[in-house]
N, C-alpha and C positions, 0 to 999 in steps of 0.2 A: 407309165401310170395311165395315160389316156387309153391305151389299148385294153387295159384291165377293165375300165369303166364301160367300154363298148361291149366287151364280152359279157360282163355282168348284166348290163341292160338287156342284151339279147336273151340271156338265160331267164331273166325275170319275166320278160314280156312274151316268151314263147310258151303256149299252152303245152302241158305234158300229154303225151299220147299214152293210152292205155288199151289193153286188149279187152274188148267188150263185145257182146253179141249185137250184130247188126243184121237187118233183113237183106236178103240177096235180091229181092224184088219188092214191089209195093204190096203190102198185105192190107186188105180191107178190114174195116172195123167189123167186129162180130165173127171173124174168121178164126178157125182153129189153126195154130201155128204148127207146121210140120218140119221135119229135118231138112227138107228141100228149101224152106223159106228163110233159113238163118245160117250164119257163119260167124266165126270170130274175126273181128277186124281191129285194126289199130286206128283209133280215133280219139279225139279229146272228149272225155265224158266224166262227169262228176259222180253220178249215181246210176250207172247202167249195170246190166247183168254181166257177169264174167264167165258163166258156165252155160253151155247149150241146154243141159238137162233141166235147168230152172225155167226155160222158156218154151221148150217143145211140149205140145199138148195144152198150152194155155190159150186163152182167147184174147184177141186184140180188142181193146176197149176203144181205141181210136185208130185212124189210118197210120200204118207204119211205113215209112219211106225207105227205099233201098239205100244202104250205106250210112244211115243215121242210127246212132245208138238207141237201143230199146230201154226206156226209163222204167223205173219200178212201178209207177202208177199207170203205165200204158197197157198193161196186160193183167189178166186175172183168171180165176178158174172159169171153165166153160159154163155158160148159162144153162140151167135146166128148167127155168121158169121164164116164159116169154111174156111180153106186155099183152094185156087183155086176156090172158089165159085164166080159166076158172080153176081155182086152187082150193084145197082144204085148209082151213084156218083152225089152229088149236091154241087155247089159252089154259094154263094150269097155274093155280095159286090159291093159297089159303084153303086147301082141301077141296077145291072146286076145279072141274075140268069142263070146258066149253068147246064144242066142235061145231063149225059152221062152214059155209062156202063163201068164197070171196073172189074178187077179180084182181089180178096183178096189175098194178099201174106202172110197173117197171120190169125190165129184164133182170135176172139175178142168178148167180151161181151159188153153190153150197157155201154157207156162211155169210153171204151178203145180206145186209138189211135193206129191205125194199118197202115201198108203199103199197098197200092193198086196200081195196074197198070191200067192206062187209056187205054182201048182197041183201041181207035182211034189213039192216038199219041204214045203209048207204053211208056209214061212217068211214072215214079214211083212217087207217091204222098203219103202224110200222111193225114189221116182223122179220124174223131171220129165216132164210131158206134152209130147209133140212135136206139130208141126203136123199130122202124119198120124194122130194118135190113139194112137200107140205110146208106151210108157213107157221112157225112158232111165234105167237104174239107175245110181246113183252109189255110189262107195266110201264 
């Protein structure tokens, strides 16, 4: 009976290992992840990636350390708009289309919502990065 409790306690306290994607070397923030940067490793992880194809070609949002699992919020699509870049801003609504220039206040990839400053009014707005690098302003 005593041995059963010891084994049960060991099984409960031991974290389970899973096959997840881990960097093979330290990957700097803002770097594009290549095939040489990642591999599948057995580590304890709750919400890491389990397929290499989901990670390769993505951009590191933070520094990724070798051997540690890559978590879902640590990578994203590559940025196509850089901070301080002059971008085209578009607003469409109620039969109205407004186009102007702005300055990106953040980096962003396709689909990211970033802050931009309208150069004409100096107002700070939020918009979504489009495929062509323009920013679609939302209400």
